[in-house]
C-alpha positions as CSV (number, residue, x, y, z in Angstrom):
1,M,30.5,-26.9,5.3
2,N,33.8,-26.6,4.0
3,R,34.1,-30.0,2.9
4,I,30.7,-29.8,1.2
5,Q,31.7,-26.6,-0.9
6,K,35.5,-28.1,-1.3
7,F,33.6,-31.3,-3.4
8,F,31.2,-29.1,-4.9
9,T,34.2,-26.8,-6.3
10,Q,35.7,-29.8,-7.5
11,I,32.5,-30.7,-9.1
12,K,32.6,-27.2,-11.1
13,G,36.0,-27.5,-11.9
14,L,35.1,-30.7,-14.0
15,L,32.2,-28.9,-15.6
16,V,34.4,-26.7,-17.3
17,H,34.9,-29.3,-19.8
18,R,32.2,-29.9,-22.2
19,F,32.3,-33.6,-21.7
20,F,31.3,-33.3,-18.0
21,Q,28.4,-30.8,-19.1
22,V,27.1,-33.5,-21.6
23,L,27.4,-36.7,-19.2
24,L,25.7,-34.6,-16.3
25,F,22.8,-34.1,-18.7
26,I,23.0,-37.8,-19.2
27,I,23.0,-38.8,-15.3
28,L,20.1,-36.7,-14.7
29,G,18.1,-38.2,-17.5
30,L,18.4,-41.8,-16.8
31,F,17.9,-40.6,-13.0
32,A,14.8,-39.3,-14.5
33,Y,13.9,-42.0,-16.3
34,G,14.5,-44.7,-13.6
35,L,11.6,-42.7,-11.4
36,M,9.1,-42.6,-14.3
37,F,10.0,-46.2,-15.6
38,S,7.3,-48.1,-13.1
39,N,4.5,-45.1,-14.5
40,V,5.1,-46.5,-18.2
41,K,5.7,-50.3,-17.7
42,P,2.6,-52.3,-19.3
43,E,0.9,-54.3,-16.2
44,R,0.1,-57.8,-16.7
45,V,-2.2,-59.6,-14.8
46,Q,-3.0,-63.1,-13.8
47,V,-6.8,-64.2,-14.5
48,E,-8.8,-66.9,-15.5
49,L,-12.4,-67.5,-17.1
50,F,-15.4,-68.3,-14.6
51,K,-12.7,-67.9,-11.6
52,P,-13.0,-64.6,-8.9
53,A,-10.4,-61.8,-10.1
54,E,-7.9,-61.9,-7.4
55,Q,-7.5,-57.8,-7.6
56,T,-9.2,-55.1,-9.2
57,I,-7.9,-53.8,-12.4
58,R,-8.2,-50.8,-13.4
59,S,-7.7,-50.1,-17.5
60,T,-4.4,-48.5,-18.2
61,K,-5.9,-46.6,-21.5
62,T,-8.6,-45.9,-23.2
63,V,-9.7,-48.4,-25.8
64,E,-12.9,-48.5,-27.9
65,D,-15.0,-51.5,-26.9
66,T,-15.9,-52.5,-30.7
67,Y,-18.0,-55.5,-29.7
68,K,-20.3,-53.4,-27.7
69,T,-20.3,-50.3,-29.9
70,E,-21.5,-52.5,-32.8
71,Q,-24.2,-54.6,-30.5
72,E,-25.4,-50.7,-30.1
73,K,-25.3,-49.4,-33.4
74,E,-27.5,-52.7,-34.1
75,E,-30.1,-52.0,-31.4
76,I,-30.4,-48.2,-32.4
77,S,-30.6,-49.2,-35.9
78,K,-33.9,-51.7,-35.3
79,Q,-35.4,-49.1,-33.1
80,V,-35.7,-47.0,-36.0
81,A,-39.1,-47.1,-37.4
82,D,-39.8,-47.7,-41.1
83,V,-40.4,-44.5,-43.5
84,Y,-43.4,-44.4,-45.5
85,S,-43.6,-41.6,-47.9
86,L,-47.1,-39.9,-49.4
87,K,-47.3,-39.9,-53.4
88,K,-48.7,-36.5,-53.6
89,E,-49.2,-37.0,-57.4
90,Y,-51.9,-39.5,-56.7
91,A,-54.3,-36.8,-55.7
92,K,-53.9,-34.8,-58.7
93,N,-54.2,-38.1,-61.0
94,K,-57.2,-39.1,-59.7
95,V,-58.9,-35.4,-59.2
96,D,-57.7,-35.4,-63.7
97,L,-59.2,-38.8,-64.1
98,I,-62.8,-37.5,-62.5
99,S,-62.8,-34.4,-64.2
100,S,-61.9,-36.1,-67.7
101,I,-64.7,-38.6,-67.0
102,F,-67.5,-36.1,-66.6
103,D,-66.2,-34.0,-69.1
104,S,-66.5,-36.3,-71.8
105,A,-70.4,-37.2,-70.4
106,I,-71.1,-33.5,-70.9
107,E,-69.2,-33.9,-74.5
108,V,-71.2,-37.4,-75.6
109,N,-74.6,-35.5,-74.2
110,K,-74.2,-32.6,-76.2
111,E,-72.9,-34.3,-79.6
112,T,-76.0,-36.8,-79.5
113,D,-78.9,-34.5,-78.1
114,P,-80.2,-32.2,-81.0
115,D,-81.1,-29.0,-79.5
116,E,-84.4,-26.6,-81.2
117,D,-82.6,-25.4,-84.4
118,H,-82.5,-28.8,-85.6
119,K,-85.2,-30.9,-84.9
120,E,-86.2,-31.1,-88.4
121,D,-83.3,-33.3,-89.1
122,E,-84.6,-35.7,-86.2
123,E,-86.4,-37.6,-89.3
124,K,-83.2,-37.6,-91.3
125,E,-81.0,-39.0,-88.9
126,P,-82.5,-40.8,-85.4
127,V,-81.8,-40.0,-81.9
128,K,-79.3,-42.1,-80.1
129,T,-80.2,-44.8,-77.5
130,D,-78.7,-44.5,-74.2
131,A,-77.2,-47.6,-74.9
132,Q,-75.5,-45.8,-78.0
133,K,-74.8,-42.8,-75.8
134,V,-72.8,-45.3,-73.1
135,S,-70.9,-46.7,-76.3
136,I,-69.5,-43.8,-77.6
137,L,-68.6,-42.3,-73.6
138,K,-66.3,-45.7,-73.0
139,E,-64.7,-45.0,-76.9
140,K,-63.5,-41.8,-74.9
141,L,-62.1,-43.3,-72.0
142,T,-59.4,-45.8,-71.7
143,D,-60.0,-49.8,-71.3
144,E,-58.1,-49.1,-67.7
145,V,-60.8,-46.9,-66.9
146,N,-63.6,-48.4,-68.7
147,K,-63.1,-52.0,-66.4
148,N,-63.5,-50.1,-63.0
149,I,-66.5,-48.6,-63.8
150,E,-69.9,-50.0,-63.0
151,E,-72.1,-50.3,-66.3
152,S,-75.3,-48.4,-64.4
153,V,-72.3,-45.3,-63.6
154,F,-72.0,-44.7,-67.1
155,L,-76.1,-44.6,-67.9
156,A,-76.3,-42.5,-65.3
157,L,-73.9,-40.0,-66.8
158,V,-75.6,-40.2,-70.3
159,Q,-78.7,-39.2,-68.5
160,A,-77.9,-36.4,-67.0
161,E,-78.7,-32.9,-67.7
162,E,-75.3,-30.8,-68.4
163,D,-76.2,-28.9,-65.4
164,E,-76.0,-31.7,-63.0
165,L,-73.1,-33.2,-64.5
166,K,-71.2,-30.1,-63.2
167,I,-72.4,-29.7,-60.1
168,A,-71.8,-33.8,-59.6
169,K,-68.1,-33.1,-61.2
170,D,-67.2,-30.4,-58.7
171,S,-68.5,-32.0,-55.8
172,T,-66.8,-35.0,-56.4
173,I,-63.5,-33.2,-57.6
174,T,-63.7,-31.6,-54.5
175,A,-64.2,-34.9,-52.3
176,V,-62.1,-36.9,-54.0
177,N,-59.2,-34.2,-53.6
178,N,-59.6,-33.7,-49.9
179,V,-59.8,-37.4,-49.1
180,M,-56.3,-38.3,-51.3
181,S,-54.9,-35.3,-49.9
182,S,-54.5,-37.0,-46.4
183,R,-52.3,-40.0,-45.8
184,I,-53.8,-43.3,-47.0
185,A,-52.2,-46.5,-46.1
186,A,-53.2,-49.7,-47.6
187,S,-54.9,-50.7,-44.1
188,D,-57.2,-47.4,-44.2
189,V,-58.3,-47.4,-48.0
190,E,-61.5,-48.8,-46.7
191,N,-62.3,-46.0,-44.5
192,A,-60.9,-42.9,-46.6
193,K,-63.7,-44.4,-49.3
194,K,-66.4,-44.4,-46.6
195,K,-65.2,-40.6,-45.9
196,V,-65.7,-39.7,-49.7
197,V,-69.4,-41.4,-49.6
198,E,-70.4,-39.3,-46.5
199,E,-68.7,-35.7,-48.0
200,L,-70.6,-36.6,-51.3
201,G,-74.2,-37.7,-49.2
202,Y,-75.4,-34.0,-49.3
203,M,-75.0,-33.2,-53.0
204,S,-78.4,-31.9,-54.2
205,I,-78.8,-34.0,-57.1
206,S,-81.0,-36.9,-58.5
207,G,-80.3,-40.2,-56.8
208,D,-79.1,-41.8,-59.9
209,M,-76.4,-39.3,-60.5
210,K,-75.5,-38.8,-56.6
211,K,-75.1,-42.9,-56.3
212,A,-72.6,-42.8,-59.9
213,S,-70.9,-39.8,-58.3
214,T,-70.0,-41.8,-55.3
215,S,-69.0,-44.7,-57.5
216,L,-66.7,-42.8,-59.1
217,A,-65.5,-41.3,-56.0
218,R,-64.9,-44.6,-54.6
219,T,-62.9,-45.7,-57.2
220,A,-60.8,-42.9,-57.0
221,I,-59.5,-43.7,-53.7
222,I,-57.0,-45.3,-53.4
223,Q,-53.7,-45.7,-51.1
224,N,-51.5,-43.1,-51.3
225,V,-48.6,-44.1,-48.8
226,F,-45.9,-46.4,-49.6
227,F,-42.8,-47.8,-47.9
228,D,-39.5,-46.0,-48.6
229,K,-37.0,-48.4,-48.8
230,D,-33.8,-45.5,-49.7
231,K,-35.4,-42.8,-46.8
232,T,-36.0,-45.5,-44.4
233,E,-32.3,-47.2,-44.9
234,E,-30.8,-43.4,-45.1
235,Q,-32.8,-42.5,-41.4
236,R,-31.0,-45.7,-40.2
237,R,-27.6,-44.8,-41.4
238,K,-28.0,-41.5,-39.4
239,A,-29.2,-43.1,-36.4
240,V,-25.8,-45.6,-36.6
241,E,-23.3,-42.9,-37.4
242,S,-25.0,-40.9,-34.1
243,V,-23.9,-43.6,-32.2
244,E,-20.6,-42.9,-30.1
245,P,-18.2,-45.6,-29.7
246,I,-18.4,-47.3,-26.4
247,R,-14.9,-46.8,-25.1
248,I,-13.1,-48.6,-21.6
249,L,-11.8,-45.6,-20.1
250,Q,-8.1,-45.3,-18.8
251,G,-8.9,-45.4,-15.3
252,Q,-12.2,-47.3,-15.2
253,I,-12.9,-50.6,-13.0
254,I,-13.0,-53.7,-15.7
255,V,-13.1,-55.9,-12.6
256,E,-13.2,-55.4,-9.0
257,E,-11.3,-58.0,-6.5
258,N,-13.4,-61.6,-5.9
259,Q,-15.6,-60.7,-8.9
260,L,-16.2,-63.5,-11.2
261,V,-14.4,-63.1,-14.6
262,D,-16.9,-64.4,-17.1
263,R,-17.0,-64.1,-21.0
264,D,-17.7,-60.0,-20.9
265,V,-15.1,-59.1,-18.4
266,Y,-12.3,-61.4,-20.2
267,R,-12.9,-60.1,-23.4
268,Q,-12.5,-56.3,-22.0
269,L,-9.6,-57.3,-20.0
270,E,-7.9,-58.8,-23.2
271,L,-9.5,-55.7,-25.5
272,A,-7.1,-53.5,-22.8
273,G,-4.1,-55.5,-23.1
274,F,-4.1,-57.5,-19.6
275,L,-4.0,-60.7,-21.6
276,N,-1.3,-60.1,-24.1
277,T,1.9,-62.3,-23.6
278,E,3.7,-60.2,-26.4
279,S,6.1,-57.8,-24.8
280,T,6.6,-53.9,-26.4
281,I,9.4,-51.9,-25.9
282,Y,7.0,-48.8,-26.9
283,P,6.5,-47.4,-23.6
284,Y,9.9,-47.6,-22.6
285,I,11.1,-46.1,-26.1
286,G,8.5,-43.1,-25.8
287,L,9.8,-42.2,-21.7
288,L,13.2,-41.9,-23.1
289,L,12.4,-40.0,-26.1
290,F,10.5,-37.4,-24.1
291,I,12.9,-37.3,-21.5
292,F,15.6,-36.4,-24.1
293,L,13.5,-34.0,-25.9
294,T,12.9,-32.0,-22.3
295,F,16.4,-32.2,-21.6
296,A,17.5,-31.1,-25.0
297,A,15.3,-27.8,-24.9
298,F,16.7,-27.1,-21.3
299,Y,20.3,-27.7,-22.3
300,Y,19.6,-25.3,-25.6
301,Y,17.9,-22.8,-23.4
302,F,20.4,-23.2,-20.4
303,Y,23.5,-22.2,-22.8
304,Y,22.0,-20.0,-24.8
305,S,19.9,-17.8,-22.6
306,I,22.6,-17.0,-19.8
307,S,25.3,-14.4,-20.2
308,K,28.9,-15.6,-20.7
309,K,30.0,-13.9,-17.2
310,D,27.3,-15.6,-15.2
311,N,28.8,-18.6,-13.4
312,K,27.2,-21.2,-15.6
313,Y,29.0,-24.1,-14.1
314,N,27.6,-23.0,-10.7
315,Q,23.9,-22.5,-11.7
316,L,24.1,-25.9,-13.5
317,L,25.0,-27.8,-10.4
318,I,22.6,-26.3,-8.5
319,F,19.8,-26.8,-10.9
320,S,20.9,-30.3,-10.8
321,L,20.6,-30.3,-7.4
322,V,17.3,-29.0,-6.8
323,F,16.0,-30.9,-10.1
324,I,16.9,-34.4,-7.8
325,L,15.6,-33.3,-4.6
326,S,12.4,-32.2,-6.4
327,M,12.1,-35.3,-8.1
328,V,13.1,-37.5,-5.2
329,T,10.0,-35.6,-3.3
330,M,7.4,-35.9,-5.7
331,K,8.0,-39.8,-6.6
332,T,7.5,-40.3,-2.8
333,V,4.4,-38.8,-2.4
334,S,3.3,-40.1,-5.2
335,I,3.9,-43.2,-3.7
336,L,2.2,-42.6,-0.6
337,A,-0.7,-41.6,-2.3
338,D,-0.9,-44.6,-4.1
339,L,-0.6,-46.5,-1.1
340,K,-3.5,-44.5,0.6
341,N,-5.0,-44.3,-2.2
342,S,-6.0,-40.8,-2.0
343,N,-5.1,-37.7,-3.5
344,L,-2.4,-37.0,-1.5
345,E,-0.4,-35.6,-4.4
346,Y,-1.5,-32.4,-4.2
347,I,0.7,-32.0,-0.8
348,F,3.3,-31.7,-3.1
349,P,5.3,-29.0,-2.7
350,G,6.3,-28.4,-6.2
351,A,7.0,-24.8,-6.2
352,M,9.9,-25.4,-3.6
353,A,11.8,-25.7,-7.0
354,A,10.9,-22.6,-8.3
355,M,11.3,-20.5,-4.6
356,L,14.9,-22.3,-4.7
357,I,15.8,-21.1,-7.9
358,K,14.6,-17.8,-8.0
359,I,16.4,-16.5,-4.8
360,L,19.6,-18.6,-5.6
361,L,19.8,-18.0,-9.7
362,N,17.1,-16.4,-11.5
363,D,13.7,-15.8,-12.8
364,K,14.7,-17.7,-16.1
365,L,16.0,-20.9,-14.6
366,A,13.1,-20.9,-12.4
367,V,10.5,-21.0,-14.9
368,A,12.6,-23.6,-16.9
369,M,12.5,-25.7,-13.5
370,I,8.8,-25.3,-12.7
371,I,7.9,-26.4,-16.4
372,L,10.0,-29.2,-16.5
373,L,8.9,-30.7,-13.3
374,G,5.1,-30.4,-14.2
375,S,6.1,-31.8,-17.8
376,Y,7.3,-35.1,-15.7
377,G,4.5,-34.7,-12.6
378,T,2.2,-35.6,-15.5
379,I,3.6,-39.3,-15.8
380,I,5.0,-40.1,-12.0
381,F,1.3,-38.8,-10.4
382,N,-0.2,-41.5,-13.0
383,G,-1.0,-43.5,-10.2
384,D,1.2,-46.3,-11.7
385,T,-1.3,-46.9,-14.6
386,P,0.8,-47.1,-18.0
387,G,-0.3,-45.1,-20.4
388,N,-2.1,-42.6,-17.8
389,L,-1.1,-38.4,-18.0
390,D,-2.4,-36.5,-15.2
391,F,-2.5,-33.5,-16.9
392,S,-4.5,-31.9,-13.8
393,M,-1.4,-32.7,-12.1
394,G,0.7,-31.2,-14.3
395,L,-1.0,-28.0,-14.3
396,Y,-1.0,-27.5,-10.6
397,I,2.4,-27.7,-10.3
398,I,2.9,-25.4,-13.0
399,F,0.8,-23.2,-11.7
400,G,2.2,-23.4,-8.2
401,G,5.9,-22.8,-9.4
402,L,4.9,-19.9,-11.8
403,T,2.9,-18.2,-8.7
404,A,5.8,-18.1,-6.3
405,I,7.9,-16.8,-9.0
406,I,5.1,-13.7,-9.3
407,I,5.0,-13.3,-5.5
408,L,8.9,-13.3,-4.7
409,S,9.5,-10.8,-7.6
410,R,7.7,-8.1,-5.5
411,P,10.0,-6.3,-3.7
412,N,7.9,-6.7,-0.1
413,F,8.2,-10.3,-0.3
414,K,11.8,-11.0,-1.4
415,S,13.2,-11.6,2.2
416,K,9.4,-12.7,3.2
417,V,9.5,-16.7,2.4
418,L,7.1,-18.0,4.8
419,V,4.4,-15.1,4.1
420,A,4.9,-15.5,0.5
421,G,4.3,-19.6,0.9
422,L,0.7,-18.5,3.0
423,L,-0.4,-16.6,0.4
424,L,0.7,-19.1,-2.6
425,A,-1.5,-22.0,0.2
426,L,-4.5,-20.0,-1.0
427,I,-3.8,-19.7,-4.3
428,N,-3.4,-23.0,-4.7
429,M,-6.3,-23.9,-2.9
430,A,-8.5,-21.8,-5.4
431,F,-6.5,-23.6,-8.3
432,V,-7.2,-27.1,-6.6
433,F,-11.1,-26.2,-6.6
434,S,-11.0,-24.6,-9.8
435,L,-10.0,-27.7,-10.9
436,I,-12.2,-29.8,-9.5
437,F,-15.4,-27.7,-10.5
438,I,-14.0,-28.1,-13.9
439,M,-14.0,-32.0,-14.1
440,D,-17.4,-31.5,-12.3
441,S,-16.7,-34.3,-9.7
442,H,-19.1,-34.5,-6.8
443,Y,-17.2,-34.9,-3.5
444,T,-18.3,-34.8,0.2
445,R,-17.5,-31.5,2.7
446,M,-14.7,-33.7,4.1
447,E,-13.1,-34.5,0.9
448,Y,-13.1,-30.6,0.1
449,L,-11.8,-30.2,3.3
450,Y,-9.2,-32.2,2.7
451,Y,-8.1,-31.2,-0.6
452,A,-7.8,-27.8,0.9
453,A,-5.9,-29.0,4.1
454,A,-3.1,-30.5,0.7
455,A,-3.3,-27.1,-1.2
456,I,-2.4,-25.2,2.0
457,G,0.0,-28.0,2.9
458,S,2.0,-27.6,-0.5
459,G,2.4,-23.6,-0.3
460,V,3.4,-23.7,3.4
461,G,5.5,-26.9,3.0
462,S,7.2,-25.3,-0.3
463,A,8.2,-21.9,1.8
464,V,9.8,-23.8,4.8
465,L,11.5,-26.4,2.8
466,T,12.7,-23.6,0.8
467,M,14.0,-21.7,4.1
468,G,15.6,-24.7,5.1
469,L,17.5,-25.4,2.1
470,L,18.8,-22.1,1.3
471,P,21.9,-21.9,3.9
472,F,22.9,-25.2,2.4
473,F,23.1,-23.8,-0.9
474,E,24.2,-20.4,-0.1
475,A,26.9,-21.9,2.3
476,G,27.7,-24.6,-0.1
477,F,28.3,-22.7,-3.3
478,G,29.1,-19.5,-1.9
479,I,25.7,-18.0,-3.1
480,L,24.8,-14.3,-2.4
481,S,20.8,-14.7,-2.1
482,S,18.4,-11.7,-1.9
483,I,17.4,-13.0,1.4
484,K,21.0,-12.1,2.9
485,L,21.1,-9.1,1.1
486,I,18.2,-8.0,2.7
487,E,19.7,-9.0,6.2
488,L,22.8,-7.0,5.3
489,A,20.5,-4.1,4.3
490,N,19.4,-3.7,8.0
491,P,19.9,-0.5,9.4
492,N,20.4,-2.1,12.8
493,H,23.0,-4.3,11.2
494,P,26.5,-3.3,13.5
495,L,28.7,-2.5,10.7
496,L,25.6,0.1,9.4
497,R,25.4,1.5,12.6
498,R,29.1,1.8,13.2
499,I,29.3,4.1,10.0
500,L,26.1,5.5,11.0
501,I,27.5,6.8,14.4
502,E,31.5,7.0,13.3
503,A,31.0,8.6,10.0
504,P,27.6,10.1,9.8
505,G,28.5,11.8,6.7
506,T,29.5,8.8,5.1
507,Y,26.3,7.0,6.0
508,H,24.3,9.7,4.2
509,H,26.7,9.9,1.3
510,S,26.3,6.1,1.2
511,V,22.5,5.8,1.1
512,M,22.1,8.2,-1.7
513,V,24.7,6.4,-3.3
514,A,22.6,3.1,-2.8
515,N,19.5,5.0,-4.4
516,L,21.7,6.0,-7.8
517,A,23.5,3.0,-8.1
518,E,19.9,1.0,-7.5
519,S,17.9,2.7,-10.1
520,A,20.8,2.5,-12.6
521,C,21.6,-1.1,-12.4
522,E,17.6,-2.1,-12.5
523,A,17.7,0.1,-15.6
524,I,20.2,-1.9,-17.5
525,G,19.1,-5.3,-15.8
526,S,21.7,-5.8,-13.3
527,N,21.3,-6.9,-9.4
528,G,19.3,-3.2,-8.0
529,L,19.4,-5.1,-4.6
530,L,23.0,-5.9,-4.8
531,A,24.1,-2.7,-5.9
532,R,22.2,-1.1,-2.7
533,V,23.3,-2.7,-0.4
534,G,27.0,-2.7,-1.5
535,S,26.7,0.8,-1.8
536,Y,25.7,0.6,2.0
537,Y,29.0,-0.4,2.6
538,H,31.1,0.8,-0.3
539,D,32.9,3.3,2.3
540,I,33.1,1.0,5.3
541,G,37.1,1.7,5.4
542,K,36.7,5.1,6.2
543,T,35.2,4.3,9.5
544,K,39.5,4.2,10.5
545,R,39.9,7.9,10.2
546,P,36.4,9.3,9.2
547,H,37.2,12.9,10.0
548,F,40.2,12.7,7.2
549,F,36.5,12.6,4.8
550,I,35.3,16.0,3.8
551,E,31.8,14.8,4.4
552,N,32.6,14.0,8.5
553,Q,34.6,17.0,8.6
554,M,31.2,19.1,9.6
555,N,32.7,22.6,9.1
556,E,35.9,21.6,10.8
557,E,39.2,22.3,9.5
558,N,40.4,19.6,6.9
559,P,43.7,17.7,8.4
560,H,45.3,17.4,4.9
561,D,46.0,20.9,4.4
562,R,48.6,20.1,7.3
563,L,49.5,16.9,5.8
564,P,52.3,16.1,2.8
565,P,50.2,14.9,-0.5
566,E,51.9,11.6,0.3
567,T,50.3,11.2,3.5
568,S,47.2,12.0,2.3
569,R,47.4,9.7,-0.3
570,D,48.2,7.0,1.5
571,I,45.0,7.4,4.2
572,I,42.6,8.5,1.4
573,I,43.5,5.1,-0.5
574,A,43.5,3.0,2.7
575,H,39.9,3.3,2.9
576,A,39.0,1.0,-0.1
577,V,41.6,-2.0,1.5
578,D,40.9,-1.5,5.1
579,G,36.7,-1.9,3.8
580,G,37.9,-5.2,2.1
581,E,39.4,-6.3,5.3
582,M,36.6,-5.2,7.9
583,L,34.0,-6.9,5.6
584,R,36.2,-10.0,5.2
585,S,36.8,-10.5,9.0
586,H,33.2,-10.0,9.5
587,K,32.5,-12.8,7.1
588,F,30.5,-10.3,4.3
589,P,29.9,-12.1,0.7
590,K,32.8,-11.3,-1.9
591,E,30.5,-9.4,-4.2
592,I,30.1,-7.0,-1.2
593,V,33.6,-7.1,-0.2
594,D,34.6,-6.8,-4.4
595,I,32.3,-3.6,-4.1
596,A,34.7,-2.1,-1.3
597,E,37.7,-2.5,-3.2
598,Q,36.9,-2.0,-6.6
599,H,34.8,0.5,-6.6
600,H,37.7,3.3,-7.4
601,G,39.3,0.7,-9.4
602,T,42.8,2.4,-10.1
603,T,41.3,6.0,-10.8
604,L,44.1,8.6,-9.8
605,L,44.0,11.1,-7.2
606,K,44.0,14.1,-9.1
607,F,43.8,16.7,-6.5
608,F,46.8,15.1,-4.7
609,Y,48.7,14.1,-7.6
610,H,48.8,18.1,-8.6
611,K,50.0,19.1,-5.3
612,A,53.1,16.1,-5.3
613,K,53.6,17.2,-8.7
614,K,54.1,21.0,-7.8
615,Q,56.4,20.0,-5.2
616,D,58.6,17.6,-6.9
617,E,58.3,17.2,-10.8
618,S,59.5,13.4,-10.4
619,T,56.4,12.5,-8.8
620,L,55.0,9.8,-10.8
621,E,51.0,9.1,-11.3
622,A,51.5,5.4,-10.7
623,A,51.9,6.3,-7.2
624,Y,48.5,8.3,-6.8
625,R,46.5,5.6,-8.0
626,Y,44.1,3.3,-6.2
627,P,46.0,-0.3,-6.1
628,G,42.6,-2.1,-7.6
629,P,41.4,-4.2,-8.8
630,R,39.1,-2.7,-11.5
631,A,35.8,-3.4,-11.6
632,I,34.3,-6.7,-13.1
633,M,30.6,-6.4,-12.0
634,K,28.7,-3.9,-13.8
635,E,27.5,-3.1,-10.2
636,V,30.7,-2.4,-9.1
637,A,31.2,-0.3,-12.4
638,V,27.7,1.6,-11.7
639,I,28.4,1.8,-8.1
640,G,32.0,3.6,-9.2
641,I,30.2,5.9,-11.1
642,A,27.2,6.6,-8.8
643,D,29.7,7.5,-5.8
644,S,31.8,10.1,-7.8
645,V,28.7,11.9,-9.0
646,E,27.1,12.1,-5.8
647,A,29.9,13.7,-4.3
648,A,30.7,16.3,-6.8
649,V,26.7,16.8,-7.6
650,R,26.9,17.5,-3.6
651,S,29.5,20.4,-4.3
652,M,27.6,22.2,-6.9
653,K,26.1,25.6,-6.3
654,H,22.9,26.1,-8.2
655,P,22.8,22.6,-10.0
656,T,20.8,22.9,-13.4
657,P,19.9,20.0,-15.5
658,E,22.0,20.7,-18.3
659,K,25.1,21.1,-15.4
660,I,24.1,17.9,-14.1
661,E,24.3,15.9,-17.4
662,E,27.0,17.7,-18.2
663,L,28.7,16.6,-15.4
664,V,27.5,12.7,-15.1
665,S,29.0,12.9,-18.8
666,F,32.2,13.8,-17.7
667,I,32.8,11.3,-15.4
668,I,31.9,8.6,-17.5
669,Q,33.6,9.9,-19.7
670,D,36.6,10.1,-18.0
671,R,36.6,6.9,-16.4
672,I,35.8,5.1,-20.0
673,S,39.3,6.9,-21.2
674,D,41.2,5.7,-18.2
675,G,40.3,2.0,-18.8
676,Q,38.2,1.5,-15.5
677,F,35.7,-0.4,-17.7
678,D,38.3,-2.7,-19.4
679,E,37.6,-5.5,-17.5
680,C,33.3,-5.6,-17.2
681,D,31.2,-6.9,-19.8
682,I,29.2,-2.9,-19.9
683,T,28.4,-2.0,-23.2
684,M,28.3,1.8,-24.4
685,R,24.5,1.8,-24.7
686,E,24.4,0.6,-21.4
687,L,26.3,3.2,-19.9
688,S,24.5,5.6,-21.7
689,I,21.4,4.4,-19.8
690,V,23.2,4.6,-16.9
691,K,23.8,8.3,-17.4
692,H,20.0,9.0,-18.0
693,S,18.9,7.0,-15.0
694,L,21.5,8.7,-12.7
695,C,20.3,12.4,-14.1
696,E,16.4,11.7,-14.0
697,S,17.3,10.5,-10.2
698,L,20.2,13.4,-9.1
699,N,17.5,16.0,-11.0
700,G,15.2,14.9,-8.2
701,I,17.4,15.0,-5.3
702,F,19.8,17.9,-5.4
703,H,19.5,21.5,-4.9
704,S,22.1,24.5,-4.6
705,R,25.2,23.4,-3.3
706,I,29.0,24.5,-3.2
707,E,30.7,25.5,-6.5
708,Y,32.3,22.1,-8.5
709,P,35.9,23.1,-8.8
710,E,37.8,22.9,-12.2
711,P,38.3,19.8,-13.7
712,D,42.3,19.7,-12.3
713,K,40.7,19.8,-9.1
714,L,38.0,17.4,-9.9
715,G,39.6,14.3,-8.4
716,Q,40.3,15.5,-5.2
717,K,36.7,16.4,-4.4
718,V,35.4,13.2,-5.8
719,K,37.6,11.0,-4.0
720,E,36.7,13.2,-0.5
């Protein structure tokens, strides 16, 4: 393992240079390109017309079958019936014609028949004969009308009385209007004429007048429905436009193995590009561009979203290894799925990458990883069908990964990876079923069980692989994961048991500091769990001489009262150095060791310094300072403040919110003035948030305590 760690250390040393960073991204891109090459490579097949196919061929893309689409349009166009339009104005025209004929007849009769007052004039002007009346009536009508009316009709009109003419007029107009208002095709004209005759058969007028009216009505009945070319063409156009293009769908079987390749199959193969002898480079260019864009986006995201103090090179190397491992696993699962011709891809443990990055690094990089894998999964799981993208699989990978991140973000699941995997398995199964139902796929009961088993296997497999790989990454990169921290936080840990038994006061103090530091670190976005665990062990060095520290004296005599300040100084300062050595001997993570050694920084033991100063004016201040180093991590800075604050507030009598706030402000300002945060990237704004968090926590914890001493004695009380 040391060799592996040494190798990774050498790689990280190279990544300090931008050239090697870019080179790493190029290598990762080429690696991804190699894995996905076969998924975009255009497929060529050997087929001969009128011979059986040697293999089952599926379309690699969706393409319109224009030939069949045009055939369908022609068929639909033929099925559209001719449109015949009713000429409604014909009924009105014929009614007006009948009305004008009868009106003209009434007018002629009035003009030619003298009334009683003019009978004496009959001798001067002879009465018109029927023939003359008919002639006058014809003059009032057009030649077109006259030629269609029989002579007997004219004669009956001029011989009839006015009342009879009016009755005949009304009846004829009504009958003609009724019949002409309905649709009359050319083949229906005779039936329509019979119908108008039937309607006029019940008129109560003389026989000659009835015959004349019937003849006029028959003449008026004509065809009123005609073929409408424009409307017919419009209907056919709409019908043709409604035809959906007939497509050869991606993944559709064009020809099965041993099926005869007829002209239609051959045409479809040619249309789908299987018979195209010309090579194309577009799929390769598209894949290269896709990989370039995704890695460029990740490069920008990685370098502009990660704090400068974070170990970018360590994170980049871990991210790369997890990416390579996940891509190899993904390709392996896809190959097995293709060989078995099944949906085995749902067993792919995509959430493993999200879990590893979440635990080893952070949420941001875990999300980036799962989006990257989901994007590439749409190509890798396309069944080696060039041009096909399996978006459902991409969604499955992204959803599973995000779900795993959310589950592990809950405090109760940080150390329970297997439990998180079981919960993820159930959620994966529900998501797979949702995809199946959305696609309206119909499967047998056994197939549903198969999908459920694959989804469960994915969730559990992700958890098992995560647990198996974590020790490798932790040891190889010296990473302190949340799982390791939770193991160290176990109250049954030997060192914690030692503190509890040998220095119970220190144990209680450490727990109080842990509560304060965790809340404050979480408030500024730092690692609250690291702060808690580090607080548990920050005073482990006191177990070597527990009774020399005030919290463990239990009303006993303070041994420092009998010791010279130099000796007391050495004992107090030694607890930080001893703590670091003890933790190293137990192979504790470097971060915990740093907290034990750095939480006092280079602060001054004020009480013993002033005591020594009274005895010897030449006493140097530097001789009474902790050796350091000063805090580098934010968590160390916060623990140092919480350590001093807890000890100081514990000694206060009748603490009030005002007194607590004043004390916390004093301690923070004292450390700032003393330069204790000069090597730490904690900001003034973050220190203000820390102050607010500490005050809130302290107000809910402490009650009346011993009176807080004067500021010149603060150092002694704080440190003891």
